[in-house]
VMD Tcl script that draws the C-alpha trace (Angstrom):
set ca {
  {-72.26 -81.04 -5.52}
  {-69.67 -78.42 -5.72}
  {-68.07 -77.32 -2.41}
  {-66.33 -74.01 -2.35}
  {-62.58 -73.99 -2.44}
  {-60.91 -70.68 -2.11}
  {-59.01 -69.55 -5.24}
  {-59.23 -66.98 -7.93}
  {-62.16 -64.77 -8.41}
  {-63.15 -66.80 -11.61}
  {-63.04 -70.18 -9.68}
  {-65.09 -68.49 -6.81}
  {-67.79 -67.33 -9.19}
  {-68.18 -70.68 -10.99}
  {-68.39 -72.70 -7.69}
  {-70.87 -70.43 -6.02}
  {-73.00 -70.27 -9.13}
  {-73.46 -74.04 -8.81}
  {-74.97 -73.80 -5.31}
  {-78.69 -73.53 -5.59}
  {-80.72 -72.61 -2.42}
  {-81.62 -76.25 -1.90}
  {-77.81 -77.14 -1.98}
  {-77.00 -74.30 0.36}
  {-79.53 -75.66 2.82}
  {-77.96 -79.03 2.49}
  {-74.51 -77.62 3.29}
  {-75.99 -75.87 6.29}
  {-77.62 -79.06 7.36}
  {-74.13 -80.49 7.93}
  {-73.55 -78.20 10.81}
  {-76.89 -76.95 12.14}
  {-79.76 -79.28 13.19}
  {-83.43 -78.24 12.09}
  {-84.42 -74.58 11.70}
  {-85.45 -75.12 8.01}
  {-87.16 -71.70 7.72}
  {-84.05 -69.81 8.79}
  {-81.83 -71.79 6.45}
  {-84.15 -71.16 3.60}
  {-84.18 -67.40 4.23}
  {-80.35 -67.14 4.31}
  {-79.93 -69.47 1.32}
  {-82.26 -67.23 -0.77}
  {-80.35 -64.14 0.44}
  {-77.08 -65.76 -0.62}
  {-78.40 -66.83 -4.01}
  {-79.89 -63.35 -4.72}
  {-76.32 -61.95 -4.00}
  {-75.05 -64.35 -6.67}
  {-77.89 -63.19 -9.06}
  {-77.09 -59.57 -8.51}
  {-73.48 -60.12 -9.70}
  {-74.80 -61.10 -13.01}
  {-76.90 -57.97 -13.54}
  {-75.87 -54.87 -15.48}
  {-73.98 -52.35 -13.25}
  {-76.89 -49.91 -13.34}
  {-79.48 -52.55 -12.24}
  {-77.12 -54.18 -9.73}
  {-76.66 -50.84 -7.85}
  {-80.48 -50.56 -7.30}
  {-80.82 -54.22 -6.00}
  {-80.42 -53.99 -2.15}
  {-79.93 -57.02 0.14}
  {-83.03 -58.30 1.89}
  {-81.84 -58.15 5.55}
  {-83.05 -60.75 7.97}
  {-84.23 -60.89 11.56}
  {-83.98 -64.24 13.38}
  {-86.34 -64.58 16.32}
  {-85.67 -67.29 18.75}
  {-84.32 -68.33 22.09}
  {-80.57 -68.61 22.77}
  {-78.63 -71.73 21.68}
  {-80.95 -72.78 18.85}
  {-78.40 -72.01 15.96}
  {-78.89 -68.33 14.99}
  {-75.24 -67.45 15.07}
  {-74.04 -70.71 13.59}
  {-76.40 -70.43 10.59}
  {-75.04 -66.98 9.71}
  {-71.38 -67.97 10.42}
  {-71.63 -71.15 8.27}
  {-73.24 -69.13 5.56}
  {-70.43 -66.62 5.45}
  {-67.79 -69.50 5.41}
  {-69.63 -71.18 2.54}
  {-69.55 -68.00 0.47}
  {-66.11 -66.99 1.51}
  {-67.58 -63.61 2.72}
  {-66.07 -61.28 5.38}
  {-68.20 -62.07 8.50}
  {-68.48 -60.09 11.73}
  {-70.64 -61.00 14.85}
  {-71.37 -57.98 17.06}
  {-73.73 -57.47 19.92}
  {-76.08 -54.49 19.36}
  {-76.19 -53.90 23.12}
  {-72.50 -52.87 23.32}
  {-72.98 -49.82 21.17}
  {-74.01 -46.49 22.59}
  {-75.64 -43.40 21.19}
  {-73.41 -40.66 19.91}
  {-72.36 -38.50 22.81}
  {-72.24 -41.40 25.29}
  {-69.01 -43.18 26.36}
  {-68.62 -46.32 24.42}
  {-68.21 -47.75 20.87}
  {-69.97 -45.91 18.05}
  {-71.87 -48.09 15.47}
  {-69.50 -47.28 12.66}
  {-66.65 -49.37 14.37}
  {-68.50 -52.50 13.17}
  {-67.69 -51.55 9.55}
  {-64.02 -50.76 10.45}
  {-63.84 -54.18 12.22}
  {-65.27 -55.92 9.14}
  {-62.70 -54.19 6.84}
  {-59.87 -55.54 9.19}
  {-61.31 -59.03 8.91}
  {-61.54 -58.83 5.07}
  {-58.01 -57.67 4.83}
  {-56.76 -60.56 6.89}
  {-58.83 -62.94 4.75}
  {-57.36 -61.58 1.44}
  {-53.92 -61.46 2.90}
  {-54.21 -65.07 3.83}
  {-55.36 -65.94 0.31}
  {-52.41 -64.06 -1.19}
  {-49.99 -65.94 1.16}
  {-50.98 -69.25 -0.32}
  {-50.10 -67.80 -3.77}
  {-46.64 -66.64 -2.69}
  {-45.88 -69.35 -0.22}
  {-43.62 -71.44 -2.51}
  {-41.65 -68.41 -3.89}
  {-41.27 -66.96 -0.32}
  {-39.81 -70.20 0.96}
  {-37.31 -70.32 -1.96}
  {-36.22 -66.85 -1.37}
  {-35.81 -67.42 2.39}
  {-33.70 -70.53 1.69}
  {-31.39 -68.48 -0.56}
  {-31.02 -65.75 2.03}
  {-30.32 -68.34 4.63}
  {-27.73 -70.08 2.45}
  {-26.00 -66.72 1.91}
  {-25.70 -66.31 5.70}
  {-24.39 -69.93 6.14}
  {-22.00 -69.67 3.20}
  {-21.32 -66.03 2.15}
  {-20.68 -65.72 -1.62}
  {-16.91 -66.02 -2.46}
  {-15.38 -62.60 -3.28}
  {-13.34 -62.30 -6.46}
  {-9.60 -62.07 -5.97}
  {-8.04 -58.58 -6.44}
  {-6.82 -57.98 -9.99}
  {-3.31 -56.91 -8.86}
  {-2.87 -60.20 -6.99}
  {-2.67 -61.96 -10.36}
  {-4.67 -64.94 -11.43}
  {-3.44 -68.50 -11.35}
  {-3.90 -69.84 -14.82}
  {-2.35 -72.79 -16.63}
  {-2.57 -74.56 -20.03}
  {-3.29 -78.18 -20.53}
  {-3.91 -79.46 -23.97}
  {-4.58 -75.93 -25.14}
  {-7.39 -75.26 -22.58}
  {-6.92 -72.29 -20.23}
  {-7.79 -73.24 -16.59}
  {-8.92 -70.21 -14.45}
  {-8.59 -70.66 -10.71}
  {-11.50 -68.26 -10.11}
  {-13.75 -70.57 -12.17}
  {-12.55 -73.52 -10.15}
  {-13.30 -71.63 -6.83}
  {-16.85 -70.70 -8.08}
  {-17.62 -74.29 -8.96}
  {-16.35 -75.50 -5.54}
  {-18.50 -72.94 -3.69}
  {-21.48 -73.89 -5.81}
  {-21.09 -77.58 -4.95}
  {-20.73 -76.68 -1.25}
  {-23.84 -74.57 -1.41}
  {-25.90 -77.33 -2.86}
  {-24.64 -79.66 -0.14}
  {-25.69 -77.08 2.45}
  {-29.13 -76.79 0.75}
  {-29.67 -80.50 1.01}
  {-28.71 -80.62 4.65}
  {-30.95 -77.66 5.25}
  {-33.91 -79.30 3.64}
  {-33.17 -82.51 5.72}
  {-33.11 -80.52 8.99}
  {-29.51 -81.39 9.73}
  {-28.58 -77.71 10.26}
  {-31.55 -76.87 12.53}
  {-29.55 -76.57 15.74}
  {-26.79 -74.39 14.18}
  {-26.85 -70.84 15.37}
  {-26.85 -67.92 12.77}
  {-26.94 -64.22 13.11}
  {-29.59 -62.36 10.97}
  {-30.94 -58.87 10.85}
  {-34.49 -58.40 12.08}
  {-36.66 -55.34 11.62}
  {-38.02 -53.57 14.54}
  {-41.75 -53.02 14.28}
  {-42.67 -51.58 17.62}
  {-44.02 -48.17 16.64}
  {-46.07 -46.06 19.07}
  {-49.82 -46.29 18.80}
  {-52.35 -43.77 20.08}
  {-55.90 -43.90 21.33}
  {-57.73 -41.28 19.31}
  {-60.78 -39.66 20.81}
  {-63.18 -38.34 18.32}
  {-66.67 -36.73 18.68}
  {-68.01 -40.19 17.59}
  {-66.65 -41.96 20.62}
  {-63.43 -43.59 21.67}
  {-61.70 -45.60 18.94}
  {-58.39 -47.35 19.16}
  {-56.50 -46.70 15.96}
  {-52.91 -47.68 15.37}
  {-50.92 -44.80 14.00}
  {-47.75 -45.78 12.24}
  {-45.29 -43.06 12.90}
  {-42.92 -44.51 10.33}
  {-45.48 -43.35 7.61}
  {-46.08 -40.03 9.18}
  {-42.53 -39.01 10.21}
  {-40.19 -41.16 8.09}
  {-37.16 -39.01 8.99}
  {-37.62 -39.53 12.66}
  {-38.83 -43.14 12.76}
  {-36.90 -44.74 9.96}
  {-36.69 -48.54 9.36}
  {-34.47 -49.92 12.17}
  {-32.76 -53.24 12.00}
  {-31.26 -55.30 14.81}
  {-28.91 -58.28 14.65}
  {-30.22 -61.36 16.50}
  {-28.80 -64.78 17.04}
  {-31.17 -67.73 16.54}
  {-31.24 -71.26 15.47}
  {-31.32 -72.07 11.83}
  {-34.92 -73.47 11.89}
  {-36.30 -70.29 13.71}
  {-34.28 -68.01 11.32}
  {-35.82 -69.85 8.34}
  {-39.33 -69.30 9.63}
  {-38.58 -65.55 10.35}
  {-37.13 -65.15 6.77}
  {-40.15 -66.86 5.18}
  {-42.50 -64.42 6.97}
  {-40.38 -61.50 5.88}
  {-40.34 -62.64 2.25}
  {-44.15 -63.24 2.29}
  {-44.75 -59.65 3.53}
  {-42.35 -58.33 0.78}
  {-44.06 -60.43 -2.01}
  {-47.64 -59.37 -1.01}
  {-48.91 -56.10 -2.54}
  {-50.78 -54.59 0.42}
  {-52.40 -51.84 -1.67}
  {-53.93 -54.48 -3.82}
  {-54.93 -56.50 -0.84}
  {-56.71 -53.34 0.58}
  {-58.58 -52.71 -2.71}
  {-59.77 -56.24 -2.89}
  {-60.79 -56.34 0.74}
  {-62.79 -53.25 0.54}
  {-64.61 -54.44 -2.61}
  {-65.38 -57.74 -0.94}
  {-66.72 -56.01 2.15}
  {-69.00 -53.72 0.02}
  {-70.37 -56.52 -2.18}
  {-70.33 -59.61 -0.04}
  {-69.81 -58.72 3.67}
  {-72.14 -60.10 6.27}
  {-72.67 -58.52 9.66}
  {-74.52 -60.56 12.40}
  {-76.21 -58.06 14.73}
  {-76.85 -60.15 17.90}
  {-79.08 -59.08 20.82}
  {-81.01 -56.62 18.73}
  {-83.99 -57.16 21.18}
  {-81.92 -55.55 23.84}
  {-82.09 -52.19 22.04}
  {-85.79 -52.64 20.94}
  {-87.28 -50.50 23.72}
  {-88.60 -47.06 23.10}
  {-87.63 -43.91 24.97}
  {-89.28 -43.85 28.45}
  {-88.06 -40.40 29.41}
  {-86.77 -41.66 32.81}
  {-83.12 -41.75 31.99}
  {-80.89 -44.50 33.39}
  {-79.10 -47.34 31.45}
  {-81.90 -47.60 28.85}
  {-81.94 -44.00 27.88}
  {-79.89 -44.45 24.74}
  {-81.74 -47.52 23.20}
  {-83.63 -45.54 20.62}
  {-80.55 -43.46 19.87}
  {-78.56 -46.62 19.10}
  {-81.26 -47.77 16.70}
  {-81.12 -44.36 14.94}
  {-77.41 -44.69 14.78}
  {-77.63 -48.17 13.32}
  {-80.18 -47.12 10.79}
  {-77.89 -45.26 8.27}
  {-75.38 -48.08 8.45}
  {-78.10 -50.65 7.48}
  {-79.91 -48.23 5.12}
  {-76.57 -47.51 3.23}
  {-73.96 -44.93 3.95}
  {-70.26 -44.26 3.62}
  {-67.97 -45.00 6.55}
  {-64.46 -43.56 6.78}
  {-61.94 -46.22 7.78}
  {-58.10 -46.14 7.87}
  {-58.02 -47.90 4.58}
  {-60.46 -45.51 2.77}
  {-64.11 -44.99 2.38}
  {-66.45 -48.04 2.56}
  {-70.09 -48.06 1.29}
  {-72.53 -50.17 3.33}
  {-75.33 -50.19 0.73}
  {-74.94 -53.94 -0.17}
  {-73.69 -55.46 2.99}
  {-76.03 -58.15 4.23}
  {-77.23 -57.58 7.82}
  {-78.64 -60.57 9.85}
  {-80.10 -59.52 13.15}
  {-81.05 -61.82 15.87}
  {-82.69 -61.76 19.38}
  {-84.69 -63.84 21.72}
  {-87.52 -61.06 21.94}
  {-88.68 -62.51 25.23}
  {-89.78 -59.08 26.70}
  {-89.84 -56.90 23.53}
  {-90.92 -57.70 20.02}
  {-89.66 -56.71 16.55}
  {-92.46 -54.14 16.35}
  {-90.85 -52.25 19.26}
  {-87.98 -51.25 16.95}
  {-88.35 -47.85 15.40}
  {-90.34 -48.17 12.15}
  {-87.41 -46.97 9.84}
  {-85.26 -49.87 11.21}
  {-88.02 -52.52 10.96}
  {-88.38 -51.42 7.37}
  {-84.74 -52.35 6.64}
  {-85.31 -55.89 7.88}
  {-88.02 -57.15 5.54}
  {-87.41 -60.91 6.19}
  {-88.37 -62.30 9.65}
  {-87.96 -65.95 10.60}
  {-88.79 -67.59 13.84}
  {-86.43 -70.43 15.08}
  {-88.06 -73.28 17.10}
  {-86.92 -74.38 20.57}
  {-85.06 -77.55 20.47}
  {-86.68 -80.87 21.34}
  {-85.19 -83.99 22.87}
  {-84.98 -85.47 19.32}
  {-83.16 -82.46 18.19}
  {-80.58 -82.86 21.02}
  {-79.90 -86.43 19.98}
  {-79.36 -85.28 16.42}
  {-77.06 -82.36 17.59}
  {-74.95 -84.96 19.44}
  {-74.53 -87.24 16.42}
  {-75.16 -85.61 12.95}
  {-72.96 -82.41 12.54}
  {-69.52 -82.84 11.31}
  {-68.00 -81.41 14.35}
  {-70.60 -82.68 16.90}
  {-69.83 -82.75 20.69}
  {-69.32 -86.52 20.71}
  {-66.82 -86.44 17.80}
  {-64.97 -83.61 19.57}
  {-64.65 -85.58 22.88}
  {-63.65 -88.70 21.04}
  {-60.90 -86.88 19.10}
  {-59.64 -85.11 22.33}
  {-59.30 -88.31 24.25}
  {-57.59 -90.09 21.34}
  {-54.74 -87.70 21.72}
  {-54.18 -89.30 25.17}
  {-54.30 -92.87 23.67}
  {-57.86 -93.39 25.18}
  {-60.56 -94.81 23.01}
  {-64.07 -93.46 23.86}
  {-67.31 -94.81 22.64}
  {-70.86 -93.64 23.26}
  {-73.81 -95.97 23.01}
  {-77.03 -94.79 21.46}
  {-78.97 -95.01 24.82}
  {-76.26 -92.83 26.48}
  {-76.84 -90.18 23.91}
  {-80.59 -90.37 24.45}
  {-80.06 -90.13 28.22}
  {-77.77 -87.02 27.79}
  {-80.51 -85.46 25.58}
  {-83.17 -86.24 28.10}
  {-81.23 -84.64 30.92}
  {-80.56 -81.54 28.81}
  {-84.17 -81.09 27.68}
  {-85.42 -81.60 31.33}
  {-83.00 -79.13 32.84}
  {-83.82 -76.54 30.06}
  {-87.53 -76.94 30.83}
  {-86.93 -76.57 34.65}
  {-84.58 -73.77 34.56}
  {-83.44 -71.17 31.99}
  {-83.72 -72.46 28.42}
  {-80.20 -72.01 26.96}
  {-80.77 -74.44 24.01}
  {-77.99 -76.68 22.75}
  {-75.38 -74.95 25.11}
  {-76.90 -77.14 27.98}
  {-75.32 -80.17 26.18}
  {-71.83 -78.71 26.81}
  {-72.49 -78.40 30.58}
  {-73.95 -82.01 30.82}
  {-71.30 -83.69 28.72}
  {-68.59 -82.06 30.77}
  {-70.15 -83.44 33.91}
  {-70.66 -86.90 32.42}
  {-67.04 -87.15 31.25}
  {-65.49 -85.48 34.24}
  {-63.78 -88.60 35.60}
  {-62.65 -90.02 32.23}
  {-61.17 -86.69 31.07}
  {-59.27 -86.24 34.51}
  {-57.82 -89.70 34.54}
  {-57.23 -90.03 30.77}
  {-53.39 -89.45 30.94}
  {-53.07 -92.34 33.31}
  {-55.30 -94.70 31.29}
  {-53.33 -94.69 27.97}
  {-54.36 -97.68 25.81}
  {-57.70 -98.27 27.50}
  {-61.27 -98.16 26.17}
  {-64.22 -96.58 27.88}
  {-67.79 -97.22 26.88}
  {-70.34 -94.63 28.03}
  {-73.82 -96.04 28.28}
  {-77.08 -94.92 29.81}
  {-76.17 -96.36 33.21}
  {-72.84 -94.44 33.34}
  {-74.66 -91.18 32.48}
  {-77.30 -91.73 35.19}
  {-74.51 -92.57 37.62}
  {-72.59 -89.38 36.94}
  {-75.59 -87.14 37.22}
  {-77.92 -88.94 39.77}
  {-76.66 -87.06 42.92}
  {-77.09 -83.73 41.20}
  {-80.42 -84.50 39.81}
  {-81.73 -85.67 43.11}
  {-80.84 -82.31 44.83}
  {-83.01 -79.67 42.94}
  {-81.02 -76.72 44.24}
  {-77.71 -78.31 43.40}
  {-79.01 -79.23 39.91}
  {-79.92 -75.55 39.24}
  {-76.52 -74.44 40.39}
  {-74.43 -77.03 38.47}
  {-76.47 -77.90 35.40}
}
mol new
graphics top color blue
foreach p $ca { graphics top sphere $p radius 0.5 }
foreach p [lrange $ca 0 end-1] q [lrange $ca 1 end] { graphics top cylinder $p $q radius 0.2 }
display resetview
């Protein structure tokens, strides 16, 4: 099965085309346990996006993404499914909480800021991809610049000083040529020493650019948005490019020069164009806590007064509009929106009808069982047990979990979730931290030792807390 590797647009297209919905679900299974309905829904949404790219432009414009609402308690994998999907497709991804937005006219962030944030993420993504393309050239350029500083080029001798020439066997020997050859040999010796790290502690003086330009907080009629205003672009005569000489070690200077060369080699205008195109055609926004704005107007004012107003502000973004960003206009017609919420108090039908209609696919995620907890601890590539084993390996400590220990941890997590607030798989973090408290604390002093965590050890570490119901509620 093909796994996506970032590269050119052609490589990207070929690789994504090979991923069928079934294979997308298989990829998601590596990181998220269960929730087959949700995985199927997002896999189909991603595949439809690939299908749309093969349509004629006129038809592709008419095909809108089928936005999804995920309904389920916290900690069951809603965010992780959307995040892994975006990573698989190499799509710009943004997670925002719907509850942090306010209706136009109230103090707070306006809904259009999510598009501006998504564009910033996309620009950073494309920039990182371009950095990989120019990394080798940037390093070579930086090396040459550093060698110029360590060994300035030999200046030619003045013409009136005369040149030392001689004749041997009819061949004219020019002293300038000899000097150049000697300088070239010295330069190559320095290059070798530089690559071997023998010059790292030498101090050099380089010119650095000052980048601290003032930024402003612009208050618009759509709320307060922090926007950096580069005064160098606005007032070039007043804020010119300033340089400052700084002394630093050779290895530090080399890193600085590499970064400077990378910035010079990357065409930021092209990066911006590609980023906006990727946002418009493959961006994914995860709208969490949408249930918190699902209430209708009660007419009583207070903190809930703008709920329906926020929904009405979100509607045009989801429906398809054009948002003005510092990089240009961005259309939201083909951005995929994945909304999520627990919907304990409210239900999806409490959303305004227009917004409901823009989320045609609804999937319910199931609460996690004890068996799911055991699988979460063992199956994912970056499972909690693997994380703790890797962390303690850095201290020279070998950690091992027995199967009965993992079952015991899962049993405790399931029981505490039933007795208190159900926070899903996040409960495992709390319990694992409590179980490994002593080992983690003493690890630096136990280098070279092995620890086996079994069911008896888990019970020992949690027994006192479990006996005291009030303490259990407080700690676990």
